N, C-alpha and C positions, 0 to 999 in steps of 0.2 A: 633568737634570744642571745644576748651576750653572756658568755660563760667564763670569759677570761680575757685579760687585756694587759699589755705592757703599760698602758696609761691608766689603769684602774687605781683609784684611791681606796676603794672598798670592794672586797670580794666576798660574796656569800655563796657557799657551796653546799647544796642539799640541806638547807636549814629547815629543821622542824622544831616547833616550840609548842609544848603541851602544858596546860594547866588543868590537872586532874582529868576530867572527862572531855575538856575542851581543847581542840587543836587550833591554836591561833595562827600558826604558820605551818605549811605542809609541803616540805620538799622544795623550798625556794632556792634557786640558783640564779644569781645575777651579779652585776657589778655597778658601781657608781664611778663614772669616768672622772679622772683627775682634771681639775680646773674647768669644770662644767657645772651649769645650774640644772639640776634634775628635779622635776615635779613628781612627788610621790602621791599618787592619787588612789581613791577608792572610797567606798561607802563606809559609814560608821560600822565598826566591828570587823572590817576587812583584814586587819592585822597590821596596819600602818604604824601605830604607836609601838607595838611590840617589836617590829622590825627596827625602828629607830632606837629603841632601848638597847637592842643587841649591838647595833653599830656603835652606840655611844658607850658601850661597856657597862651598862647598868644591869644586864642580865646575861646568863649563860644559856645557850640553846640546849634543848633536850638532845639534839643530835645535829651534826653538821659542823661546818667551820666558818668562822667570821674572821676576816683579816682587814685591818685598817692600816694603810701604808706598810703592809707586809707583816704586821704584828697583831697578836690577839689583844683587843682593847680591854678585856676584863682584868681589872686590878693591875694594869700595866701602865705605870706612871709616864713612861717615855711616850707611849702612844696617846694616853689620855690628855696630855698637855696640848696636843694638836687638834683636839676635838672640842667644839662648843655646841652644846645641845640646849636649845631654848625650848622648854616644854610648854605645852598648853597648860594654863593655870599655874605658872611658875610660882612656887612658894618661897618666901624670904622670912628670916627671923622677925618676930613681931616688932622689935625695936629698930630694925634697919631703916635708915633713911635712904633716899635715892643715892646720895653720894657714898654711903657705906657700901651699897651693892656694887657700885662702880669701882670703889677702892679694892674690894675683895677680888673682883674680876681682873683688875690690873695686875694682881699678884699671881693669878692662876694662869694667865695666857701670855706667853713670852712675846707675842707679836702685838700686844695691846697698844692702841693708838689713842693717847689721851686727848690730842687735839680733835680727832674725829669724834670722840665721846662728847667733848664739850660742845662741838658744833651741833651734834644730834640733840643734845639736851635743849639747845636753843630752838632748833627746828620744831621739836615736839612740845616746846613750852613746858618742860618738866621742872618742877621746883626741887632743886638738889637737896634742900634741907628738910623736906617734908617726909614723914614716915610713910613707907610704901603701903602699909595696911590701910592708910587713910586716903589713898589715891583711888580714883575711879577705875573700873575694869579696863577701860581703854588706855588710861595713863600707865597702869601696871603693865599692860602689853607693850607699851612704848619703851618702858624700862628694859624689857627683854630684848627688844629690837636694837636698842642702843648697845647693849652688851654683846649681842650677836654680831653686829657690824663692826664695832670697835675692837672686838677680840682679834680680828684678822686671823682667826684660827684656820689652818689649812683645810679642815673639814668643819663646816658650820651647818648645823641642822636646825631648821625651824619647824616646830609642830604647831600649826594654826597660830602663827605669831601675832595676829592682829585682831583677836577677839575684842570687841568693844570699840574698835577704832572706826571713825567715820570714813567716808569715801576719800575725803581730802587727805587725811592722815595715812590711809593705806597707800594712796598714790605717792605720797612723800616717801614712804618706805620703799616702794618699788624704784622710784627715781634714785634714791640714795644708794640702794643696793646695786643697781646697774652701774652707776657712776663709780662707786668704789671698786666694784668687781672688775671694771674695765682697766683700772689702774693697778689693782692688786688681785690678780686672778687667784681663785681658790675653789675648792669643791664645796658647792652649796646644794643642800637638799631642802626642798620646800614641800611640806605637806599641808594641803588646804582643800577646802570645798569650793573656794572662789576661783573656779578653773578658768573662766574666761578672762578674769582680771590678770592672772599670772601667765596666761598662755604666751604673750609676747616675750616674756623673760626666759622661757624654758628652752634649753638646748636638747634635753632628753626627757622622756616621759616613762615612768614605771607605774603601771596600773595593777593593783592587786585586788582580789576579791575572794572571800572565804579562805584566806590564807594562801592563795596560789597566784602566780603571775599570769595576768591576762594579756598584758601588753608591755613590751620593753623595746623602745625604739627611739631613734633621734627624731627631733621635731620635724626636720625637713622631709624625711621619708614618711613620717606619719601623716603629714599634710597631703601626701600623694597617695596614701593607701586607702582612702575612703571618699566616696562621693555621695551626694544626695541627688536622687533622680526623681522626676515627677512627670506625669503625663497619663495617657490612657492606661487603665489598670492592666490590661493584658500585656502591653508592651513593657511596663515596669516589672511585672512578675517574670516575664520571659528573660529580661536582662538579669534580674536577681538570681534566677536559677543557674545562670552561667557563672556566678561569682559567690560571694558569701553574704547572705542577707542578715542584717543586724536588727533592723526595725522597719516596720511598714505601717502605714495608716491609709485608709481608703474611704472614699465617700462616693457611692454609686460607681460610675465607670472611671473615676479618677483616682490615682494612687500616688503616694510619695514614699520613698524608701531610702534608708541608709544602707549602703552596700560597700563591703570591703572588696577592693580590686587588686590584681596582681601586676598589672602593667598599664602604662599610660594610654596604650591603644584602646583600652576599655572605655575611656572617657569619650574618645572620638566615635567609637562604635555606638555608645548611648546617644550621643548627639545626632549621629547619622540616622538613627532609627526614629528620630522625632521626639526624643525625650529632652526635657530641660535638665541641665546638669549644673550643680552648684558644689562648691567646696563644703565639706562637713566641718563645722566648728568643733574644736577639741572637746568642749563640754558635751555636745550632742553625741560625739563618738564615744566618750567615756561612759555616759549614761546608757547608751545603747548596748555597749559591750558588758557593762556591769549587770544589766537586767536580762541579758540574753541567756537563755538556757538551750544548749545544743539539742536537747531532746524534744524541744518544742518547735524547731525550725520548720517542720512540715506544716505547722499551723499557719505560718506566715503565707504559705502558698495556696491555702485553701480558698476556693472561690467564694465571694460574698458580694452582695449588693447593699449591705448595711454599712453604716458608719462603724469602723473598727480601728482599734489601735492596739497593736500587739508588740510587746517589748520583751 
């Protein structure tokens, strides 16, 4: 896990956040790398939104330290002007038209790019004079996307930014994000459940569950850290025992398993023992890790001849 870095845009040190009897974040220590796109992943209720609120200066942690570009973001104008947080279900004043929202954004963000905003309005076919509350859910999401991209904020955080957008509009967002990021690098945090769609964009992945970090890694090393093996049940389970079994399913004498490995030689060993070896898609790895209970791992290795799926 990364606990500190000279290239960190955001540093969280031993962050705990409690709401009465509920602990939303529990001792999180991590960083968001400067000028990198990080996927913030996890199930509903994992603590993602709370973490983003802390980073954006909307809340103060119960304990621990949050630093954004070296400063505390909470009520710190110098830091806050470098942060653009596009929230899920972003609310606007009832009378605001699309162009009003963009006008206010242009005053808030020093790096605002009016030409990019105008281009994005055309791309998403957004009516500048229409009241935002009269827009569809997808078009309202598109307003947030326009603001997030055109802000050119050094730290831009998107919390499920494309609710209501169809597949074509989502792809447009990904394409415009990557194109502008290539020309104007900045720190981007994307929280989403559409893991496979954003996987090609991500340079780092932070997975949290029940308020704790499960996975914090760069995408390249992550791709090498897990394999899906299939073949005779006894061989699959023998291979899994030598590594870290995350998920298995079996039918009769055949089994398939998602396994965390520590070295590339493990792939060759699996293939050499007659197992089929495939890369594990990011979404499958995230699901397996989120559902995995270390106390139940012994169940994965129990013999069975019935159809089973244990996560």
